[in-house]
C-alpha angles and dihedrals in degrees: 000000000000121000113241100172104113112117110220088324092291126125122177116232116250137181114285121196100219124189111244089212107052105359096245121135113268121220133206111268115206091202101055090026088225140085118293130190106230089203102050102011095237111156129209127195122237119217102234112206136164104201099123094098095142116119120209120233111249095211091051093048095113090061093057096109089129091064097051118138096206094096087067106030142031129205128249115188125206112226090203105052101006095237112153114214123199118221134169113273092253095055134083132204123235099179140007113265091209103049104007096239120149094209098099129129136180114264134205089233114132111249086230133212114359116242117255096200141022135196102214122219114274097174116070121221091253090053089048091055089049090050090050093050091051088049096050092048089062096054092114095175095051122099111283094240095055095091092062100028104051120107115217114218126211114300118219133190117226137172112230118211121239133170126222121202134198124196142165109222134195119190132189112196145178122212137177112228119204125202120194122230132170136224133179115246131187120213138164122250135181111239129166093345091309136101113235135174117235126192115205143164113260126193119233130179133220119206130206131175119241132184127206150147132245123198126187146151117229115203128195099349100190120223125174111235097199130092094173105076112062103272091216092058094049092048089054093054095050149126108078119196101241096191083081093067115124135184112289110259125169088232091072090058094045106121092010137082132235128211122227112237110258093185107074126224096256091050089046092054089052087057094046089048091057090054090048093049089051091053092047093055089048088053095050089050089052094046097053122067127217145109085265131010124196125186111225101173139359127191115181133181117205115209137182092014110190134172146189132203114227138182122221126189129250135166109217127195145127141216132217125224125168090355092302125118120226120191126214138177133208122206102239091211105041102018095234112158128217126175149128121264135183117267125220111228091202094054091050092049091049091053090047094050091045091053093047091049091049091049091048090049092051090048093050091047092051092047090054089053 
């Protein structure tokens, strides 16, 4: 397929990490945590820093033109899955990293808000493949021939966008507090063919209404900003260890792709607010004392809302088996694998029958006793 992604013959210049020894383009190496030339093996150290502690004001986000990423990256969109990939201005895309489709084209979309922090890859491609092989060897319900008949597709490293949000919150709430007390009650029961009266202790609950306030500061509430990689798969390779975040540098992306966030900032805040609201309700329940506590009403104000755009690493690939494609992901920091694999109906039926047989054996044994 020919590449037709030159815009009016003009390509903006971008930083190229050239090898001082042979002139080739160096790429980020997860093993050495620096740049490495794939041609001559020369390695260059990257100065890792974390000085970008500035949080951007959420309400002023529309005025963040100075933070635009468009002077470094341009956007390619997949017509098949809708994923938008960010590449250097002098690069072209031949296929979609997320679904493998070749139906992609350059768009006029803005690359968006530049990331503040990045979590560099720490798992190499070879390590990711080994992690996958161990994972697939443990698919006990898969067909037996899967382990030798699957065909592994190309594996690609990509940075997935996330938002983090901070906010001070003040909450006024109303709760119902329940206190247990016990009374003796007499009732009639049918026992051994006779009617008998039984007196027993019964628990009651006495309710009262209370009002209170709950104040908290929420720091770095993490929200995925991607719709294009299966959310269930990403969730299963989490968590990432965010203490490893470093200042964004183009060197960390050299040789890798980055996805443009498909969940905009405003929608990301709504998701973060849902997480915050859930934590606030749990905080209220911990703050109030009683045998039972029920929240009646919550009114929260969110102040000094700030955010950051960060990038987290994933190895993305798939394998084929019986002409079907199965996607999998590898956490680029921890090596945790998540994916889909074929299921053997016969193995599942065997396990179900075995459980039923064991249950029936236990039942008969108890009946004989």
